[in-house]
Phi, psi and omega in degrees: 000135181267149180286143175292149178284147178280120180298145179287325179205124177240139180298121179224160174235161178284333177282143180290133177292158180304313174245101186303335183296336180292337180260001184287139178291341184273355189294336184276341182217068187299330182297331181300332186273003179232075181298151183277357181191189182231024180228164174052235184295337179291326176297321177295317179298317179297315180298316179295319180297316179296323179297317178295320178304319183297339179259003183281135181291345181242024181306315183295316179295319180297312180297318179295319178299316181297322178289313182299323183263005176055051178296125185269341185227153172094173178260124178222133176058029179080010180236142174270178185297325179294317180296321178293321179297316178298316180298316179297321176298317180297317180297315179299322181294323184268354179283352182296228190299328186261027186289355178276353180291144184301316183293329177292319179296323178294315178299321184283317191249340189226022183301313179301325177296314178301313181299321179297319179292321177296317180298334177283353178085018181285149177277166184304318182294324179287322177296317179300318180296315180297325184264005177056054178215192182259161176297323179300318178296316180296320177295326176294321176298312180301314179297318180298320179289322178297322180297334180256012182055041178247030182297133178270122180262142181282000000 
């Protein structure tokens, strides 16, 4: 299966569309986002799909939808099914008694937004400003993700 080409410019708005899927880069070739395996050429396909996700204007909405609806297969929001499963386990583990902490709420409710800002190459202070929180909170989010090997690379 060949990778879809990354469009040079797609009409996007900063406001989320009513149905985010209409602005998704994956809408023209949905089969590409559901590799048949995790070895050989499928690993290349997964890597290419994630790369395209990082340039998608609705990556955060897609990732949040996949987490909220517990999508078991495919690439959504730059994450494959294994990464989403690990993330959901981590979220369930931290939702217990200390779930009122700011960094826990970001992991639980705003992770795709955080990942999108990291993917843009922003520093912790800029991410904190964008997310209206403190640098300490953002560093706690980063540490929690590192402990689970869920570091988002730019």
